C-alpha positions in Angstrom: -7.8 -17.7 8.1 -5.8 -14.7 9.5 -4.1 -12.9 6.9 -1.3 -10.5 7.7 -0.8 -8.2 4.4 2.5 -6.0 4.8 1.6 -2.4 3.0 4.2 0.1 1.3 4.3 3.3 -0.5 6.6 6.0 -2.1 9.7 4.4 -1.6 11.3 6.4 -4.3 14.4 4.5 -4.8 17.1 5.5 -6.0 16.3 8.9 -4.9 16.5 7.2 -1.5 19.4 4.8 -1.5 17.4 1.9 -0.4 14.4 0.4 1.6 14.8 0.7 5.7 16.6 -2.3 7.1 13.3 -2.2 9.4 11.1 -3.6 6.6 12.7 -7.3 7.1 11.5 -7.2 11.0 8.3 -5.2 10.9 7.1 -7.5 7.3 8.6 -10.9 9.1 5.5 -12.7 9.2 3.4 -11.2 6.6 2.0 -13.5 3.8 2.2 -10.7 1.1 3.3 -7.3 0.5 1.2 -4.6 -1.6 3.2 -1.7 -3.1 0.8 1.4 -3.5 3.3 3.3 -6.2 6.0 5.4 -6.7 8.5 2.8 -6.1 10.5 4.1 -9.0 12.7 1.5 -10.3 11.8 -2.4 -10.4 14.6 -3.7 -8.1 12.3 -2.7 -5.3 10.1 -5.1 -6.1 12.7 -7.7 -6.1 14.3 -6.6 -2.6 10.6 -6.6 -1.1 9.7 -10.2 -3.0 13.0 -11.6 -0.4 10.4 -11.3 2.4 7.2 -11.9 0.2 5.2 -12.2 -2.7 4.7 -8.7 -3.6 1.5 -6.9 -5.8 2.2 -2.9 -7.0 0.9 -0.6 -8.8 2.5 2.2 -10.6 2.7 6.0 -9.2 3.3 9.0 -10.6 7.1 9.2 -10.4 8.5 6.3 -12.1 11.1 5.0 -14.0 9.7 3.8 -17.7 10.6 -0.1 -16.8 8.0 0.4 -14.2 5.1 2.2 -16.5 5.9 -0.7 -18.9 5.4 -3.6 -16.0 3.0 -2.5 -13.5 -0.8 -1.2 -14.3 -2.3 2.0 -12.7 -4.7 0.4 -10.6 -5.6 -3.2 -9.8 -8.0 -4.9 -7.8 -7.1 -8.3 -6.2 -8.8 -10.9 -3.3 -7.4 -12.1 0.1 -9.0 -14.3 1.4 -12.8 -12.9 1.1 -11.5 -9.3 1.2 -11.3 -7.5 -2.0 -8.6 -4.8 -2.4 -7.9 -2.0 -4.3 -5.0 -0.4 -5.0 -4.1 2.8 -6.8 -1.4 5.2 -5.9 -3.6 8.8 -6.6 -7.0 8.9 -4.9 -7.5 12.3 -5.1 -8.1 15.3 -2.3 -8.8 13.9 1.2 -11.9 15.6 1.3 -12.7 12.8 -1.6 -11.3 9.9 -0.5 -14.8 8.5 0.4 -16.3 9.1 -3.3 -13.7 8.2 -5.4 -12.7 5.3 -3.5 -16.2 4.1 -4.3 -15.7 5.3 -7.8 -12.3 3.5 -8.5 -13.4 0.2 -7.1 -17.4 -0.2 -6.3 -17.3 -3.4 -4.8 -13.7 -3.3 -2.9 -13.8 -3.9 1.0 -10.1 -1.8 1.6 -8.6 0.9 -0.8 -4.7 0.7 -0.8 -3.4 4.0 -1.9 -0.5 6.7 -1.8 1.0 9.6 -3.4 0.3 12.2 -0.2 3.0 10.4 2.3 0.5 11.1 4.6 -1.0 8.0 6.6 -5.0 7.3 6.3 -6.9 4.5 8.0 -10.1 5.2 8.0 -13.5 3.3 7.1 -16.3 5.2 5.3 -19.4 3.7 4.5 -18.2 -0.4 5.1 -14.8 0.5 2.4 -11.5 0.9 4.5 -9.4 3.4 2.8 -5.8 2.9 3.9 -2.4 5.0 2.8 0.4 4.0 4.9 1.9 6.8 4.4 5.9 6.7 2.8 8.8 4.4 4.0 11.6 6.4 2.7 10.1 10.2 3.0 8.3 11.5 5.6 7.8 15.0 4.2 5.8 16.8 6.9 4.5 13.8 9.1 6.6 13.5 12.2 8.5 9.9 10.9 8.0 7.7 7.8 5.6 5.2 8.0 4.2 1.6 6.7 0.9 -0.8 7.2 -0.2 -4.0 8.3 -3.7 -5.2 6.9 -5.2 -8.0 8.9 -7.7 -10.1 7.5 -9.9 -12.5 9.3 -12.0 -14.8 6.9 -14.0 -16.3 9.7 -15.2 -13.3 11.3 -15.1 -11.2 7.7 -13.0 -8.3 9.3 -10.3 -5.9 8.2 -8.2 -3.9 10.4 -5.4 -1.3 9.1 -2.5 -0.5 11.3 -0.5 2.0 10.8 3.2 1.5 11.8 5.9 4.7 12.6 9.7 3.5 11.3 
């Protein structure tokens, strides 16, 4: 079976009034969505859930309602693939070490915080940051991501989508 998972982070609603409309197009065929933190308010999860079921973690800029409901980190399994989710993975030069330390048996570690897209494999573990859906900071565009998980081939591929 082939799984397509939407990946989003750093939406910062209501600072940014709403989620980008393009999400409903780009995530139209995903079976689930992972939000890697800094959603800020829980209503973001309700909006995303109109597209597909959502799994999320809290970030470092959250309203109290989010802190009370979401964990700081979590691990899920989709098909054969173990996926670790955390908002802050540390400094870029330490991503590989921190990914293994936080989620030693995960095939993928999804994170956010920096607003800088990242899609690289380190020692058999894919480290994936979709960038920010609403705040490009010093990036040329905002971005989101798609993970494609192939159960038959036991592969996972990440794609950064500029929006």
